[in-house]
N, C-alpha and C positions, 0 to 999 in steps of 0.2 A: 735574538734573531728567531730560535727554535719556539719561544712566545707566539710571539707574532703569527708565524703559520700557525700553532697551535690555536690561538684566538680566529685564526681566518678558515679554520676547517671548521673551529665550533660554531661560527658564524654562517658558514655557508651551510651547514646542517640545521640551524635554527631558519634560516630562510628556504630551504627545500620542506623543511615541517611545516612551516607555515602555509607555504605556497600549497601543498599537499591538503592541508585543513580548507583554506579557501576552495581550492579544485571541490573537494568533497560536499563542502556547503553549496557550492555552485550544481551540485549534480541532485539535492536534493530540491525537487521541483513540488511545490504547492500548486494544486488544480483540484477544482470542484467540478463536479459535472451531476447530471439529475438522469434514474433510471424512473422508468415507470413496473411496476412489480406486477410478475403474471402468475396467475393461479398456480402453475407447475413448480414456478421458484420457492413457494411457500410449502407445496406438498414435498416436494424434495429439499428443502433446507438449503436452498443455494441463491446465489446472487451472480446474476450474468454480467460480464462486464464488456461494454459499447466498446465497439472495434478500437475506435481513436481515442480510448484512453488507455489500452491494453500496457503500452509502453510504459508507463507508469508504476504496474504493478509487477510483482515476483516473478520467475520462472514457474511454467509446471511444475507441481513438486515442492517448490519450497516454501516456509510457512507465511502466514498470512496474518494479520492480528485487527479484528474490525474493531474498534470502540463504538458503543451506542450514545446516545446525546445524554444519556444519564450515568457514563463513565464507567458501565459493564464490557468488560474484556469478550471476545468470542475468536477462540483460535481453530485456525483450519489452514488449508494448504491451497495452493492456486492447483487450476485445473485445466487440462483442454475444454474447449467448449466441443469439441467430439474432434474425432481422429484425423489426425493431419492438422491441424489449426491448431496456432500458439495459443497462450493463456486465453482464459476465455469466461473462466468462472468459478467463484467461492464456493465450495461445497460444505455441507456440516454445519450449518448455521442453524437448522433447527430451534434451537435457543432462543434463538434472537426472535424469530418469526413468535414463537410463543409467549417470548415477554413483553412483545410486541403487536396484542389482538387487534390493535385498530389498524394494520397495515394489511391490507387487504388488495383484491386483483386492482390494478390500474392505480392505487397509492404511487403519488411519486416520493421516492428519496432521494433525498440530495449527497452525495459522496463527497468528503476531503479526504484527499490523500496528502497524508502527512511527513510520509516517508518512504522507502520502496518496499517495507512491510509492513506498512500501517496504512488501517484509513477508517476515517472516524466516518459516521451515518448518521445524518441529522436528519430529521424528520420536518 
């Protein structure tokens, strides 16, 4: 009898763990969007996230990793767009623009969010 209750506890733990894994997998939503680069983004080494996609990114102050189409990683943090506004930009990515001199004003970048703290930049 004690063995059966032990097995049922182990089974319920397994079920709970598998449910948690499924929920976390469902929370990882892959989304793609396009942004047009502005001159001050390049100069300031930043990327502004359109309002309708900000919920897919970490909160201000949390880390974010951008990966370019060649596989290079650029680590930064999320920032407020301006005071009083939620997450809106990724700063500190001048190396990205230096590695991609073809990115100029009005270049369209395709961004693919692959996880809560990772995004891939596709040109």
